[in-house]
C-alpha positions in Angstrom: 186.2 -47.4 -44.6 184.6 -49.1 -47.7 180.9 -50.0 -47.1 180.0 -53.5 -48.3 176.7 -53.6 -47.2 174.1 -55.6 -49.2 170.5 -55.3 -48.4 168.9 -58.5 -49.8 166.5 -57.6 -52.6 163.3 -59.7 -52.9 161.5 -58.2 -55.4 160.5 -60.4 -58.7 160.8 -58.9 -61.9 160.8 -59.4 -65.3 163.9 -59.0 -67.9 163.4 -56.7 -70.7 165.8 -57.1 -73.8 167.4 -54.5 -75.3 169.0 -54.7 -79.0 172.6 -54.4 -77.9 173.9 -55.7 -81.2 171.8 -52.8 -83.0 172.9 -50.2 -80.4 176.6 -51.5 -81.3 176.3 -51.2 -85.0 174.8 -47.7 -84.4 178.0 -46.8 -82.7 180.0 -48.5 -85.4 178.5 -46.6 -87.9 179.0 -43.3 -86.0 182.7 -44.3 -86.1 182.8 -45.3 -82.9 185.0 -48.6 -81.9 183.9 -50.2 -78.9 184.4 -53.7 -76.9 181.7 -55.3 -75.8 182.3 -56.4 -71.8 179.6 -58.5 -70.0 179.5 -58.2 -66.4 179.6 -61.6 -64.6 179.9 -60.9 -60.9 179.8 -64.3 -59.4 179.5 -63.3 -55.5 177.4 -60.8 -53.5 180.6 -58.5 -54.4 182.2 -57.7 -57.4 185.1 -55.2 -56.9 184.9 -54.4 -60.7 188.0 -52.1 -60.8 190.7 -54.7 -58.3 193.8 -56.3 -59.9 191.9 -59.8 -59.4 188.6 -58.3 -61.0 189.0 -60.0 -64.6 186.9 -62.7 -63.2 183.9 -60.9 -63.1 183.9 -60.1 -66.6 183.3 -61.5 -70.0 184.0 -60.9 -73.6 180.9 -63.0 -74.9 177.2 -63.1 -73.3 176.2 -67.1 -73.7 179.5 -68.7 -72.5 182.3 -67.5 -70.2 185.3 -65.5 -72.2 187.8 -64.3 -69.9 189.5 -60.7 -71.1 192.8 -59.8 -70.9 192.4 -56.3 -69.2 189.9 -54.7 -67.5 187.3 -52.7 -69.3 188.2 -49.4 -70.2 187.2 -46.1 -72.3 186.0 -48.2 -75.0 184.2 -50.6 -73.4 180.3 -51.1 -74.0 179.4 -52.5 -70.6 176.3 -54.9 -70.8 174.8 -55.5 -67.9 172.1 -58.4 -68.5 172.7 -61.3 -65.5 172.3 -60.8 -61.9 175.0 -61.4 -59.3 175.3 -65.0 -57.7 176.1 -65.8 -54.1 177.3 -69.2 -53.6 174.4 -71.5 -54.6 171.5 -68.5 -54.3 171.1 -65.9 -56.5 170.6 -62.2 -55.9 168.1 -60.3 -57.7 170.1 -57.7 -58.6 173.4 -57.2 -60.4 176.2 -55.4 -58.2 179.2 -54.1 -58.7 181.8 -51.7 -56.5 184.2 -48.8 -57.8 187.2 -48.4 -56.0 189.3 -46.6 -58.3 188.3 -43.6 -60.9 187.1 -45.8 -64.1 185.8 -44.4 -67.2 183.5 -46.7 -69.6 182.2 -45.7 -73.0 178.8 -46.7 -72.3 176.5 -48.8 -69.9 173.2 -50.9 -71.1 171.3 -53.0 -68.3 168.6 -55.0 -68.4 168.3 -56.3 -64.6 168.2 -54.1 -61.5 171.1 -52.8 -60.9 173.4 -51.5 -58.3 176.4 -49.6 -58.1 178.5 -49.0 -55.3 181.0 -46.0 -56.1 184.2 -45.3 -53.7 185.8 -43.5 -56.9 184.4 -41.8 -59.6 182.7 -43.6 -62.3 182.7 -41.8 -66.0 180.8 -42.7 -69.6 182.0 -41.0 -72.7 178.5 -42.0 -74.0 175.0 -43.4 -72.4 174.0 -45.1 -69.0 170.7 -47.1 -70.3 168.8 -49.2 -67.9 165.6 -51.0 -68.9 164.2 -52.7 -65.7 160.4 -53.1 -63.8 158.7 -53.9 -60.9 155.0 -54.9 -60.0 155.8 -52.9 -56.8 155.6 -49.4 -56.7 158.0 -47.2 -54.8 157.9 -47.2 -50.8 160.6 -46.9 -47.9 161.2 -50.5 -48.3 164.7 -50.5 -49.6 164.3 -54.2 -51.4 162.3 -51.7 -54.0 164.5 -50.7 -56.5 165.7 -51.4 -60.5 168.3 -48.8 -60.1 170.4 -47.7 -56.8 173.6 -45.9 -56.7 175.8 -45.7 -53.6 177.8 -42.6 -53.5 180.5 -42.2 -51.3 182.9 -39.7 -53.3 182.4 -36.2 -54.4 181.1 -35.9 -58.2 180.3 -39.6 -58.2 178.9 -40.4 -61.8 179.7 -38.5 -64.8 177.5 -39.6 -68.0 178.7 -37.8 -71.7 175.6 -38.9 -73.1 172.0 -39.6 -72.0 171.0 -41.3 -69.0 167.6 -43.5 -70.0 165.8 -45.2 -67.4 163.1 -47.2 -69.0 159.8 -49.3 -67.9 156.6 -50.6 -68.5 155.7 -51.0 -65.2 157.0 -49.5 -62.2 160.8 -48.2 -62.1 162.4 -47.0 -58.6 165.7 -45.0 -58.9 167.5 -44.8 -55.4 170.8 -42.8 -54.2 172.5 -43.5 -51.1 174.2 -40.5 -50.6 177.0 -41.0 -48.3 178.1 -37.1 -48.3 176.7 -34.1 -50.1 177.7 -34.7 -53.6 176.8 -34.4 -57.3 176.6 -36.2 -60.9 176.6 -34.9 -64.2 174.7 -36.3 -67.3 175.6 -34.2 -70.5 173.0 -34.9 -72.4 169.4 -35.4 -71.1 168.3 -37.6 -67.7 165.2 -39.5 -69.2 162.7 -41.0 -67.9 160.9 -43.5 -70.4 157.5 -45.2 -69.3 156.1 -47.8 -72.0 152.9 -48.8 -70.7 149.4 -48.5 -72.0 147.3 -45.4 -70.9 145.4 -48.1 -68.8 148.3 -49.7 -67.1 149.7 -48.7 -63.8 152.9 -47.9 -63.3 155.5 -45.0 -63.0 159.1 -43.8 -62.5 159.9 -43.0 -58.8 163.3 -41.0 -58.2 164.5 -41.4 -54.4 167.2 -38.9 -54.1 168.5 -39.6 -50.5 167.2 -43.2 -49.7 166.4 -45.0 -46.9 169.4 -46.2 -45.9 170.7 -44.9 -42.6 174.2 -44.0 -44.0 172.5 -41.8 -46.8 173.6 -38.4 -44.4 174.4 -36.0 -47.6 172.2 -33.0 -47.2 173.0 -31.4 -50.7 172.4 -33.3 -53.9 173.5 -31.1 -57.2 172.4 -32.9 -60.4 173.8 -31.0 -63.5 172.1 -32.1 -66.4 171.9 -31.2 -70.2 168.4 -31.9 -70.5 165.0 -33.3 -68.1 162.8 -35.3 -70.2 159.9 -37.7 -69.2 158.0 -39.6 -71.7 154.5 -40.4 -71.2 153.6 -40.2 -67.5 154.6 -37.7 -64.6 157.7 -39.1 -62.6 157.7 -39.2 -58.8 160.7 -37.0 -57.3 161.1 -37.7 -53.7 163.5 -38.1 -50.7 163.4 -40.3 -47.9 165.6 -38.1 -45.7 165.7 -34.4 -45.7 167.7 -32.8 -48.7 168.0 -29.9 -50.8 168.7 -31.0 -54.6 169.7 -28.5 -57.1 169.1 -29.4 -60.7 171.1 -27.1 -62.8 170.8 -27.6 -66.4 174.0 -26.5 -68.5 175.3 -27.3 -72.1 177.5 -30.0 -72.7 181.1 -30.4 -73.1 180.5 -29.7 -77.2 178.5 -27.0 -75.8 175.1 -28.3 -77.1 172.3 -28.2 -74.9 169.5 -31.3 -75.7 166.5 -29.7 -73.0 163.3 -31.3 -73.2 160.2 -31.4 -71.3 159.3 -32.9 -68.0 156.3 -33.5 -65.9 156.8 -34.7 -62.3 155.3 -34.3 -58.3 158.0 -33.4 -55.9 156.9 -34.6 -52.8 158.1 -36.7 -49.6 156.6 -38.2 -46.3 155.3 -35.7 -43.7 158.8 -36.2 -41.3 160.5 -35.1 -44.3 161.8 -31.6 -45.5 163.2 -31.1 -48.6 163.8 -28.4 -51.4 164.6 -28.3 -54.9 165.7 -25.6 -56.7 166.3 -25.2 -60.9 168.9 -23.0 -62.4 168.7 -22.8 -66.1 172.1 -22.2 -67.8 171.9 -24.4 -70.7 171.3 -22.4 -74.7 168.4 -24.4 -75.4 164.9 -25.0 -74.4 163.7 -26.5 -71.1 160.2 -27.5 -70.0 159.2 -28.1 -66.4 155.8 -28.8 -64.9 155.3 -29.6 -61.1 151.9 -31.0 -60.0 150.5 -30.7 -56.4 150.7 -34.4 -54.6 147.2 -34.0 -54.2 146.8 -34.0 -58.0 149.4 -36.8 -58.5 146.6 -39.6 -59.1 145.3 -37.1 -62.2 149.2 -37.8 -63.7 149.0 -41.4 -63.1 150.9 -41.5 -60.2 148.6 -43.3 -57.3 149.1 -43.8 -53.5 150.9 -40.5 -52.9 148.1 -38.1 -52.6 148.8 -37.5 -48.9 152.3 -36.7 -48.8 154.0 -33.5 -48.1 155.2 -31.0 -51.3 158.7 -30.2 -51.6 159.5 -26.7 -51.3 160.6 -25.2 -54.7 163.3 -22.9 -53.5 165.0 -20.8 -56.3 164.3 -20.9 -59.8 167.1 -18.9 -61.9 167.7 -18.0 -65.4 170.8 -16.8 -66.9 170.6 -18.1 -70.6 168.4 -20.3 -73.0 164.6 -20.7 -72.7 163.3 -22.0 -69.3 159.1 -22.8 -68.9 158.8 -23.6 -65.7 155.0 -24.0 -64.8 154.4 -25.1 -61.0 151.2 -26.0 -59.2 153.2 -25.3 -55.9 154.5 -22.0 -54.7 157.8 -20.5 -55.7 160.5 -19.6 -53.1 162.3 -17.1 -55.2 162.8 -16.3 -59.0 165.7 -14.7 -60.5 165.8 -13.5 -64.4 169.3 -12.5 -64.9 169.5 -13.5 -69.0 167.7 -15.8 -71.2 163.8 -16.1 -71.2 161.4 -17.1 -68.9 157.8 -18.5 -69.0 156.3 -18.8 -65.7 153.1 -19.9 -64.1 152.8 -20.4 -60.6 149.3 -19.7 -59.0 150.1 -20.2 -55.5 152.2 -17.2 -56.3 156.3 -16.6 -55.8 158.3 -14.9 -52.7 160.5 -13.0 -54.4 161.2 -11.9 -57.9 164.1 -10.1 -59.0 164.6 -8.9 -62.7 168.1 -8.4 -63.9 168.2 -9.1 -67.6 166.7 -11.4 -70.2 163.0 -11.7 -71.5 159.7 -12.7 -69.8 157.3 -14.4 -71.6 154.0 -13.8 -70.4 151.9 -16.5 -69.0 149.2 -14.6 -67.1 149.4 -12.2 -64.2 151.8 -13.5 -61.1 151.2 -12.7 -57.6 154.6 -11.8 -56.2 155.5 -10.9 -52.7 158.9 -8.6 -53.3 159.6 -7.0 -56.7 162.9 -5.8 -57.5 163.9 -4.5 -61.0 167.3 -4.1 -61.3 168.1 -4.1 -65.1 170.5 -2.1 -67.2 169.3 -2.9 -70.4 165.9 -3.3 -72.0 163.8 -6.2 -70.6 161.7 -8.0 -73.3 158.2 -9.0 -72.4 156.7 -11.1 -75.0 152.6 -11.5 -75.5 150.9 -14.2 -77.6 148.4 -13.0 -80.0 145.8 -14.3 -77.8 147.3 -12.0 -75.0 146.9 -9.1 -77.1 143.3 -9.6 -77.7 143.1 -7.7 -74.0 143.5 -4.1 -74.0 145.1 -4.4 -70.4 147.1 -6.8 -69.3 148.6 -7.4 -65.6 152.1 -8.4 -65.9 152.5 -9.0 -61.5 150.6 -8.2 -58.4 153.3 -7.6 -55.8 153.2 -6.9 -52.4 156.2 -4.7 -52.3 158.2 -2.8 -54.4 162.0 -2.6 -52.9 163.5 0.1 -55.0 161.3 2.6 -57.3 161.9 2.3 -61.0 160.2 3.5 -64.7 158.8 0.5 -66.0 158.2 1.8 -69.6 162.3 2.4 -69.4 162.8 -0.9 -68.7 160.3 -3.4 -70.3 159.6 -3.5 -73.9 156.8 -5.7 -75.6 157.4 -7.9 -78.5 155.0 -10.3 -80.3 155.7 -13.9 -80.6 157.4 -13.5 -84.0 160.2 -10.9 -82.5 158.0 -7.5 -83.6 158.4 -4.9 -81.4 154.8 -3.6 -80.4 154.9 -0.5 -78.3 152.1 -0.1 -76.1 152.9 1.2 -72.3 154.1 0.1 -69.0 153.2 1.5 -65.8 153.1 0.9 -61.6 149.9 0.9 -60.2 150.5 1.5 -56.6 148.3 1.1 -53.8 148.1 1.7 -50.4 150.9 -0.4 -47.8 153.5 -0.4 -50.8 151.8 -2.8 -53.0 150.7 -2.6 -56.6 150.6 -3.9 -59.9 153.1 -3.9 -62.8 150.5 -3.5 -66.1 151.0 -3.1 -69.8 148.4 -1.5 -71.8 148.2 -2.5 -75.8 148.8 -0.4 -78.6 145.5 0.8 -80.2 144.4 -1.7 -82.6 144.8 0.8 -85.7 148.8 1.2 -84.3 149.0 -2.6 -84.0 147.8 -3.3 -87.4 150.6 -0.5 -88.5 153.4 -2.4 -87.1 152.4 -5.7 -88.8 152.3 -3.8 -92.0 155.7 -2.2 -91.4 156.5 -5.6 -90.6 154.9 -7.4 -93.8 156.4 -4.8 -96.1 160.1 -5.3 -95.1 159.6 -8.9 -95.1 158.5 -8.7 -98.7 161.4 -6.4 -99.5 163.9 -8.9 -98.3 162.6 -11.5 -100.2 162.7 -9.7 -103.6 166.4 -8.8 -102.6 167.4 -12.5 -102.4 166.1 -12.9 -105.8 
């Protein structure tokens, strides 16, 4: 049965206009021909995909111009007006999708709610610019964007999904089942206030709605970005969220840099997993809830930190900095730079490169690599003659570290030196690296410099 429940929204908010003509002109310059469709829902419900749905659309902004057909893959859908319900006005725009639908892009400047009993796909971007004076809470009325998922793979965005505000912005997902969404570009949180302003983004992956019963939410992304302020990532219900980074349909990976706090109420137990499968660089920094205020997120210092489950890398470059402990790490290719002062439960090394970010505390260490595994050091690292890579509690299988690990500097020069295991009583120990003697290290760079000079002369 289709859900038609609407929770009245009592928020007041200010509209922030976007330059839609400029956006459309930019698309035209790229050879993309689009048609503007303005969402004009004139009731609390707007079933946008039904045969009688033309009444909810206009081809012009300031006066009603009925279209001859429903918007399609060339439609630039513009949501800049709230729905009306008889003589009263709702405080958000709302649309229902009951058939699979494709638009070119969506641009919204008002609080928006989309209910999907069928899949919605966008060729380009999903952009919404809205604000609230109220920070996130479990009050269901606080929302700048609410997406209701009643189907598998409910949303696919070919370009970027950009959420923008200069105050507070709350995104809510009501998951009627375990499901997934995909953003080919970056999921981007733009916070445009001044440094002295209060406000932040909150991203509730399973909102307080009693029908939000899905326990698994997979978010496939071509990048994750936070601009100017950390993001509060939360869930009102217990949830496992998988952040999967992968290339878009053209094989490109946008990547980006993200900072956030992953926390919930004490009665909620949620886990976040991260998988890097893209071909570019993604940086993620996770702060403890207790430290959230220092990063612009006030009022959640007593919240319960989410569990950081698995961090895995198979390609590309992942920089992962976590103030929280990490349950498990799998390096199966690509490059990983990891800092986790609270430690890692299980660390498995099969292939790839490990960029040194300081000593790691590891419970169980498994090294099953066949080919060499690069360990990359900075010049600052190499100022020390002896570096601890990992302190481990248990080594699952014996291996020869000097036959597996190979040291490199940040310029790609092989360094030499030796890797060794220092074993202690009870099965614990350390994986350590001894830096080459300064004379040998200088010789490596001299040889590299001569080779580079010779290559330049040959090009001339």
